[in-house]
N, C-alpha and C positions, 0 to 999 in steps of 0.2 A: 488564444491566451490560453494559458492553463494555470492552474494554482495546485499546488501539493499541499494535500490537506493529511493531518494527524491527529491521532486521539493521545492522551497521556500515556495509554498503554503502549500503543504503536512507539512512542518515542522511548519509553522505557525497553522495549525491545529490541530497537535499534540499538540502544547502548550497550545491553547485557549481549547481545550477539556479536556485535564489531569487538567486544572485549572478550570472547572466545581465544583462546591460543590458535586453534585450527584454525579460524577464520582468518586471523593476521597471516598467519604461515601460508595459508593456500591463496590470499590475495596479496601477499607481501606489504600489506599494511603496516606502518608504524605508528606508536601513539598519537603523533601530530596529526596524520591523516586522519583518525577517527576522532579526535578532537575539532578539526576544522570541518568536518562531514556534521557533526552532531551541533555545533554552531551556525552552520547555514541552515540546517534544519530548523533550530531555535529563531533564527532570523526572517525566514522566508515562508515557512511552513504555516498555514492556517489551523489554528488548534481548535478542534470540532468535539463536541459532544457526542459519543457514539449512541447510534439509535438503541433503545431497549427492546424494540419489537423487531423481529427478526423474520419474517414472513416464512423463509425456507430452510430448511436444514443443510448444514454442511457435513462431510462426511470426517472433517477433521476439526474436532472442536477448537483448536488452536487457531483455526481462520476465522473464527466469530469475531473476533476483535478488528479484523480487517474489513470485514465485512460490514458490520456495526458502524465503523467509522465512516464508510463510504456512504452508507445510507444516512447515517445523522449528520453529515455535511451535505447532504445532497449532490454526492460526486456524480457527473454526466459518466465517468469511466472510472473502472478499475483495473489497473495493468499489472497483470501479474503473470508468472510463469509457472504457478501452483496449479497443477492439473485438478485439485480438490478442488479449487475455485471456479477455473475453468470450465467445468462439467456443468456449471449452474448457468452458464451464459444465455440460455436460451430460455429461463424460466421467467414465467411471466410476472411471478412475483417480486420480481427485482423492480418493476415500474421502469423507470428510466435510467437506470443504471445498467451501464454496458461492461461488461467486463470482458477484455482483450488481452493479448500478449504484447509484449512490447513493440514486436515488429507490426503488428497489427495498428499500437496507436501510432507510430512512427509514421505507417502510412496514412492514417487520418490527418495528422498534422501539415504531410507536405504539401498537401493542396492550399494550407493556409500562408503559405512563404509568399 
């Protein structure tokens, strides 16, 4: 079993990004799709307080909120396709947190079926 964790900053970023016209055009989203997704996040995600202590630096400062939420929520996995996060995957400063791609995460989940 796994839980989606988000911080308030990430939740706000979801809403901001999904409401950009280019995002809707690229993925064919309509307003109802966006509202449904945000409602699902609000109902099912665990809201966490981001970690204030970030043991390693990221190349892209906008990714700090993602890493801070994962560390603050004591996540086992941070699932991302972002290369600025993936390059950190072997850093011992992450402790238990493993940064993986979606494919890698699905492979991890497969034996759990």
